[in-house]
mmCIF file of the N, C-alpha and C atoms, coordinates in Angstrom:
data_MODEL
# 
_entry.id   MODEL 
# 
loop_
_atom_site.group_PDB 
_atom_site.id 
_atom_site.type_symbol 
_atom_site.label_atom_id 
_atom_site.label_alt_id 
_atom_site.label_comp_id 
_atom_site.label_asym_id 
_atom_site.label_entity_id 
_atom_site.label_seq_id 
_atom_site.pdbx_PDB_ins_code 
_atom_site.Cartn_x 
_atom_site.Cartn_y 
_atom_site.Cartn_z 
_atom_site.occupancy 
_atom_site.B_iso_or_equiv 
_atom_site.pdbx_formal_charge 
_atom_site.auth_seq_id 
_atom_site.auth_comp_id 
_atom_site.auth_asym_id 
_atom_site.auth_atom_id 
_atom_site.pdbx_PDB_model_num 
ATOM 1   N N  . MET A 1 1  ? 60.281 63.220 -2.548  1.00 0.00 ? 1  MET A N  1 
ATOM 2   C CA . MET A 1 1  ? 59.340 63.610 -2.890  1.00 0.00 ? 1  MET A CA 1 
ATOM 3   C C  . MET A 1 1  ? 59.784 64.473 -4.395  1.00 0.00 ? 1  MET A C  1 
ATOM 4   N N  . ILE A 1 2  ? 59.780 64.217 -5.340  1.00 0.00 ? 2  ILE A N  1 
ATOM 5   C CA . ILE A 1 2  ? 60.031 65.288 -6.177  1.00 0.00 ? 2  ILE A CA 1 
ATOM 6   C C  . ILE A 1 2  ? 59.146 66.428 -6.505  1.00 0.00 ? 2  ILE A C  1 
ATOM 7   N N  . LYS A 1 3  ? 59.411 67.357 -6.755  1.00 0.00 ? 3  LYS A N  1 
ATOM 8   C CA . LYS A 1 3  ? 58.121 69.261 -6.500  1.00 0.00 ? 3  LYS A CA 1 
ATOM 9   C C  . LYS A 1 3  ? 57.993 68.968 -8.162  1.00 0.00 ? 3  LYS A C  1 
ATOM 10  N N  . ARG A 1 4  ? 56.972 68.790 -8.322  1.00 0.00 ? 4  ARG A N  1 
ATOM 11  C CA . ARG A 1 4  ? 56.545 68.831 -10.488 1.00 0.00 ? 4  ARG A CA 1 
ATOM 12  C C  . ARG A 1 4  ? 55.735 70.619 -10.261 1.00 0.00 ? 4  ARG A C  1 
ATOM 13  N N  . HIS A 1 5  ? 55.913 71.203 -11.302 1.00 0.00 ? 5  HIS A N  1 
ATOM 14  C CA . HIS A 1 5  ? 55.516 72.195 -11.569 1.00 0.00 ? 5  HIS A CA 1 
ATOM 15  C C  . HIS A 1 5  ? 53.993 72.316 -11.699 1.00 0.00 ? 5  HIS A C  1 
ATOM 16  N N  . ILE A 1 6  ? 53.679 70.776 -12.657 1.00 0.00 ? 6  ILE A N  1 
ATOM 17  C CA . ILE A 1 6  ? 52.445 70.657 -13.215 1.00 0.00 ? 6  ILE A CA 1 
ATOM 18  C C  . ILE A 1 6  ? 51.409 70.547 -11.663 1.00 0.00 ? 6  ILE A C  1 
ATOM 19  N N  . PHE A 1 7  ? 51.652 69.608 -10.810 1.00 0.00 ? 7  PHE A N  1 
ATOM 20  C CA . PHE A 1 7  ? 50.761 69.530 -9.706  1.00 0.00 ? 7  PHE A CA 1 
ATOM 21  C C  . PHE A 1 7  ? 50.030 70.864 -9.114  1.00 0.00 ? 7  PHE A C  1 
ATOM 22  N N  . LYS A 1 8  ? 50.804 71.873 -9.051  1.00 0.00 ? 8  LYS A N  1 
ATOM 23  C CA . LYS A 1 8  ? 49.709 73.364 -9.126  1.00 0.00 ? 8  LYS A CA 1 
ATOM 24  C C  . LYS A 1 8  ? 48.624 73.586 -9.662  1.00 0.00 ? 8  LYS A C  1 
ATOM 25  N N  . ASP A 1 9  ? 49.190 73.674 -10.945 1.00 0.00 ? 9  ASP A N  1 
ATOM 26  C CA . ASP A 1 9  ? 48.229 73.313 -12.148 1.00 0.00 ? 9  ASP A CA 1 
ATOM 27  C C  . ASP A 1 9  ? 46.998 72.464 -11.745 1.00 0.00 ? 9  ASP A C  1 
ATOM 28  N N  . ILE A 1 10 ? 47.355 71.591 -11.932 1.00 0.00 ? 10 ILE A N  1 
ATOM 29  C CA . ILE A 1 10 ? 46.421 70.216 -11.444 1.00 0.00 ? 10 ILE A CA 1 
ATOM 30  C C  . ILE A 1 10 ? 45.432 70.452 -10.474 1.00 0.00 ? 10 ILE A C  1 
ATOM 31  N N  . VAL A 1 11 ? 45.711 70.675 -9.277  1.00 0.00 ? 11 VAL A N  1 
ATOM 32  C CA . VAL A 1 11 ? 45.010 71.339 -8.474  1.00 0.00 ? 11 VAL A CA 1 
ATOM 33  C C  . VAL A 1 11 ? 44.350 72.611 -8.439  1.00 0.00 ? 11 VAL A C  1 
ATOM 34  N N  . ARG A 1 12 ? 44.787 73.278 -9.029  1.00 0.00 ? 12 ARG A N  1 
ATOM 35  C CA . ARG A 1 12 ? 44.148 74.642 -9.868  1.00 0.00 ? 12 ARG A CA 1 
ATOM 36  C C  . ARG A 1 12 ? 43.014 74.372 -10.802 1.00 0.00 ? 12 ARG A C  1 
ATOM 37  N N  . PHE A 1 13 ? 43.183 73.365 -11.369 1.00 0.00 ? 13 PHE A N  1 
ATOM 38  C CA . PHE A 1 13 ? 42.306 72.919 -12.566 1.00 0.00 ? 13 PHE A CA 1 
ATOM 39  C C  . PHE A 1 13 ? 41.430 72.344 -11.968 1.00 0.00 ? 13 PHE A C  1 
ATOM 40  N N  . TYR A 1 14 ? 41.469 71.298 -10.948 1.00 0.00 ? 14 TYR A N  1 
ATOM 41  C CA . TYR A 1 14 ? 40.521 70.402 -10.264 1.00 0.00 ? 14 TYR A CA 1 
ATOM 42  C C  . TYR A 1 14 ? 39.476 71.127 -9.433  1.00 0.00 ? 14 TYR A C  1 
ATOM 43  N N  . ASN A 1 15 ? 39.792 72.552 -8.764  1.00 0.00 ? 15 ASN A N  1 
ATOM 44  C CA . ASN A 1 15 ? 39.426 73.143 -8.120  1.00 0.00 ? 15 ASN A CA 1 
ATOM 45  C C  . ASN A 1 15 ? 38.537 74.026 -8.955  1.00 0.00 ? 15 ASN A C  1 
ATOM 46  N N  . GLU A 1 16 ? 38.303 74.840 -10.023 1.00 0.00 ? 16 GLU A N  1 
ATOM 47  C CA . GLU A 1 16 ? 38.206 75.460 -10.821 1.00 0.00 ? 16 GLU A CA 1 
ATOM 48  C C  . GLU A 1 16 ? 36.979 74.741 -11.952 1.00 0.00 ? 16 GLU A C  1 
ATOM 49  N N  . SER A 1 17 ? 37.326 73.555 -12.011 1.00 0.00 ? 17 SER A N  1 
ATOM 50  C CA . SER A 1 17 ? 36.344 72.941 -12.856 1.00 0.00 ? 17 SER A CA 1 
ATOM 51  C C  . SER A 1 17 ? 35.566 71.762 -12.751 1.00 0.00 ? 17 SER A C  1 
ATOM 52  N N  . ASN A 1 18 ? 34.946 71.445 -13.636 1.00 0.00 ? 18 ASN A N  1 
ATOM 53  C CA . ASN A 1 18 ? 34.222 70.198 -13.011 1.00 0.00 ? 18 ASN A CA 1 
ATOM 54  C C  . ASN A 1 18 ? 34.251 69.043 -14.726 1.00 0.00 ? 18 ASN A C  1 
ATOM 55  N N  . LYS A 1 19 ? 35.174 69.857 -15.222 1.00 0.00 ? 19 LYS A N  1 
ATOM 56  C CA . LYS A 1 19 ? 35.567 68.832 -16.747 1.00 0.00 ? 19 LYS A CA 1 
ATOM 57  C C  . LYS A 1 19 ? 36.615 67.741 -16.285 1.00 0.00 ? 19 LYS A C  1 
ATOM 58  N N  . ALA A 1 20 ? 36.814 67.015 -17.560 1.00 0.00 ? 20 ALA A N  1 
ATOM 59  C CA . ALA A 1 20 ? 37.830 65.550 -16.867 1.00 0.00 ? 20 ALA A CA 1 
ATOM 60  C C  . ALA A 1 20 ? 39.205 66.471 -17.762 1.00 0.00 ? 20 ALA A C  1 
ATOM 61  N N  . LEU A 1 21 ? 40.523 65.753 -16.889 1.00 0.00 ? 21 LEU A N  1 
ATOM 62  C CA . LEU A 1 21 ? 41.449 65.897 -17.869 1.00 0.00 ? 21 LEU A CA 1 
ATOM 63  C C  . LEU A 1 21 ? 42.321 65.202 -18.080 1.00 0.00 ? 21 LEU A C  1 
ATOM 64  N N  . LEU A 1 22 ? 42.990 65.303 -19.327 1.00 0.00 ? 22 LEU A N  1 
ATOM 65  C CA . LEU A 1 22 ? 43.967 64.353 -20.039 1.00 0.00 ? 22 LEU A CA 1 
ATOM 66  C C  . LEU A 1 22 ? 44.978 64.916 -19.900 1.00 0.00 ? 22 LEU A C  1 
ATOM 67  N N  . ILE A 1 23 ? 45.776 63.954 -19.288 1.00 0.00 ? 23 ILE A N  1 
ATOM 68  C CA . ILE A 1 23 ? 47.234 64.125 -19.388 1.00 0.00 ? 23 ILE A CA 1 
ATOM 69  C C  . ILE A 1 23 ? 48.006 63.401 -20.141 1.00 0.00 ? 23 ILE A C  1 
ATOM 70  N N  . THR A 1 24 ? 48.723 64.249 -21.248 1.00 0.00 ? 24 THR A N  1 
ATOM 71  C CA . THR A 1 24 ? 49.719 63.446 -22.207 1.00 0.00 ? 24 THR A CA 1 
ATOM 72  C C  . THR A 1 24 ? 50.758 64.448 -22.128 1.00 0.00 ? 24 THR A C  1 
ATOM 73  N N  . GLY A 1 25 ? 51.826 63.091 -22.730 1.00 0.00 ? 25 GLY A N  1 
ATOM 74  C CA . GLY A 1 25 ? 53.083 63.454 -23.017 1.00 0.00 ? 25 GLY A CA 1 
ATOM 75  C C  . GLY A 1 25 ? 53.995 62.266 -23.048 1.00 0.00 ? 25 GLY A C  1 
ATOM 76  N N  . ALA A 1 26 ? 55.232 62.555 -23.012 1.00 0.00 ? 26 ALA A N  1 
ATOM 77  C CA . ALA A 1 26 ? 56.193 61.837 -23.501 1.00 0.00 ? 26 ALA A CA 1 
ATOM 78  C C  . ALA A 1 26 ? 56.504 60.708 -22.416 1.00 0.00 ? 26 ALA A C  1 
ATOM 79  N N  . ARG A 1 27 ? 57.106 59.607 -22.849 1.00 0.00 ? 27 ARG A N  1 
ATOM 80  C CA . ARG A 1 27 ? 57.433 58.242 -22.113 1.00 0.00 ? 27 ARG A CA 1 
ATOM 81  C C  . ARG A 1 27 ? 58.254 58.575 -21.026 1.00 0.00 ? 27 ARG A C  1 
ATOM 82  N N  . GLN A 1 28 ? 58.077 58.565 -19.325 1.00 0.00 ? 28 GLN A N  1 
ATOM 83  C CA . GLN A 1 28 ? 59.028 58.528 -18.413 1.00 0.00 ? 28 GLN A CA 1 
ATOM 84  C C  . GLN A 1 28 ? 58.879 59.701 -18.224 1.00 0.00 ? 28 GLN A C  1 
ATOM 85  N N  . VAL A 1 29 ? 58.168 60.697 -17.929 1.00 0.00 ? 29 VAL A N  1 
ATOM 86  C CA . VAL A 1 29 ? 58.458 62.426 -17.521 1.00 0.00 ? 29 VAL A CA 1 
ATOM 87  C C  . VAL A 1 29 ? 57.910 62.503 -16.464 1.00 0.00 ? 29 VAL A C  1 
ATOM 88  N N  . GLY A 1 30 ? 57.036 61.279 -15.889 1.00 0.00 ? 30 GLY A N  1 
ATOM 89  C CA . GLY A 1 30 ? 56.157 61.326 -14.237 1.00 0.00 ? 30 GLY A CA 1 
ATOM 90  C C  . GLY A 1 30 ? 54.912 61.699 -14.490 1.00 0.00 ? 30 GLY A C  1 
ATOM 91  N N  . LYS A 1 31 ? 53.996 61.602 -15.312 1.00 0.00 ? 31 LYS A N  1 
ATOM 92  C CA . LYS A 1 31 ? 52.723 61.645 -15.538 1.00 0.00 ? 31 LYS A CA 1 
ATOM 93  C C  . LYS A 1 31 ? 52.085 61.005 -14.699 1.00 0.00 ? 31 LYS A C  1 
ATOM 94  N N  . THR A 1 32 ? 52.167 59.693 -14.792 1.00 0.00 ? 32 THR A N  1 
ATOM 95  C CA . THR A 1 32 ? 51.236 58.540 -13.462 1.00 0.00 ? 32 THR A CA 1 
ATOM 96  C C  . THR A 1 32 ? 51.815 59.003 -12.228 1.00 0.00 ? 32 THR A C  1 
ATOM 97  N N  . TYR A 1 33 ? 53.280 59.343 -11.740 1.00 0.00 ? 33 TYR A N  1 
ATOM 98  C CA . TYR A 1 33 ? 53.720 59.628 -10.682 1.00 0.00 ? 33 TYR A CA 1 
ATOM 99  C C  . TYR A 1 33 ? 52.815 60.990 -9.659  1.00 0.00 ? 33 TYR A C  1 
ATOM 100 N N  . THR A 1 34 ? 52.505 61.944 -10.705 1.00 0.00 ? 34 THR A N  1 
ATOM 101 C CA . THR A 1 34 ? 51.861 63.195 -10.595 1.00 0.00 ? 34 THR A CA 1 
ATOM 102 C C  . THR A 1 34 ? 50.685 62.941 -10.059 1.00 0.00 ? 34 THR A C  1 
ATOM 103 N N  . ILE A 1 35 ? 49.781 61.969 -11.222 1.00 0.00 ? 35 ILE A N  1 
ATOM 104 C CA . ILE A 1 35 ? 48.449 61.837 -10.715 1.00 0.00 ? 35 ILE A CA 1 
ATOM 105 C C  . ILE A 1 35 ? 48.398 60.915 -9.602  1.00 0.00 ? 35 ILE A C  1 
ATOM 106 N N  . ARG A 1 36 ? 49.327 60.251 -9.136  1.00 0.00 ? 36 ARG A N  1 
ATOM 107 C CA . ARG A 1 36 ? 49.004 59.495 -7.880  1.00 0.00 ? 36 ARG A CA 1 
ATOM 108 C C  . ARG A 1 36 ? 49.232 60.540 -6.728  1.00 0.00 ? 36 ARG A C  1 
ATOM 109 N N  . GLN A 1 37 ? 50.485 61.338 -6.725  1.00 0.00 ? 37 GLN A N  1 
ATOM 110 C CA . GLN A 1 37 ? 50.559 62.147 -5.744  1.00 0.00 ? 37 GLN A CA 1 
ATOM 111 C C  . GLN A 1 37 ? 49.471 63.395 -5.457  1.00 0.00 ? 37 GLN A C  1 
ATOM 112 N N  . PHE A 1 38 ? 48.974 63.394 -6.448  1.00 0.00 ? 38 PHE A N  1 
ATOM 113 C CA . PHE A 1 38 ? 47.605 64.226 -6.306  1.00 0.00 ? 38 PHE A CA 1 
ATOM 114 C C  . PHE A 1 38 ? 46.674 63.437 -5.526  1.00 0.00 ? 38 PHE A C  1 
ATOM 115 N N  . GLY A 1 39 ? 46.402 62.434 -5.672  1.00 0.00 ? 39 GLY A N  1 
ATOM 116 C CA . GLY A 1 39 ? 45.337 61.281 -5.096  1.00 0.00 ? 39 GLY A CA 1 
ATOM 117 C C  . GLY A 1 39 ? 45.576 61.071 -3.659  1.00 0.00 ? 39 GLY A C  1 
ATOM 118 N N  . GLU A 1 40 ? 46.947 61.235 -3.543  1.00 0.00 ? 40 GLU A N  1 
ATOM 119 C CA . GLU A 1 40 ? 47.474 60.555 -2.025  1.00 0.00 ? 40 GLU A CA 1 
ATOM 120 C C  . GLU A 1 40 ? 47.482 62.023 -1.348  1.00 0.00 ? 40 GLU A C  1 
ATOM 121 N N  . SER A 1 41 ? 47.460 63.088 -1.942  1.00 0.00 ? 41 SER A N  1 
ATOM 122 C CA . SER A 1 41 ? 47.767 64.209 -1.163  1.00 0.00 ? 41 SER A CA 1 
ATOM 123 C C  . SER A 1 41 ? 46.590 65.105 -0.423  1.00 0.00 ? 41 SER A C  1 
ATOM 124 N N  . GLY A 1 42 ? 45.408 64.688 -0.617  1.00 0.00 ? 42 GLY A N  1 
ATOM 125 C CA . GLY A 1 42 ? 44.420 65.193 0.179   1.00 0.00 ? 42 GLY A CA 1 
ATOM 126 C C  . GLY A 1 42 ? 43.747 66.568 -0.291  1.00 0.00 ? 42 GLY A C  1 
ATOM 127 N N  . CYS A 1 43 ? 44.492 66.976 -1.721  1.00 0.00 ? 43 CYS A N  1 
ATOM 128 C CA . CYS A 1 43 ? 43.926 68.212 -2.270  1.00 0.00 ? 43 CYS A CA 1 
ATOM 129 C C  . CYS A 1 43 ? 42.841 68.302 -2.791  1.00 0.00 ? 43 CYS A C  1 
ATOM 130 N N  . ILE A 1 44 ? 42.136 67.195 -2.782  1.00 0.00 ? 44 ILE A N  1 
ATOM 131 C CA . ILE A 1 44 ? 40.877 66.979 -3.390  1.00 0.00 ? 44 ILE A CA 1 
ATOM 132 C C  . ILE A 1 44 ? 39.685 67.898 -2.259  1.00 0.00 ? 44 ILE A C  1 
ATOM 133 N N  . VAL A 1 45 ? 39.164 68.730 -2.491  1.00 0.00 ? 45 VAL A N  1 
ATOM 134 C CA . VAL A 1 45 ? 38.112 69.806 -2.204  1.00 0.00 ? 45 VAL A CA 1 
ATOM 135 C C  . VAL A 1 45 ? 36.662 69.202 -2.191  1.00 0.00 ? 45 VAL A C  1 
# 
């Protein structure tokens, strides 16, 4: 598993906000991978 710096920011945003999060960026940098990792990790409180 690759550790991505954005993962902890996504977890913090999810815990502090009830707004939607839009992830944008260049192709093939791990956006989908990070979101899937977040969903599978059980970090959802």
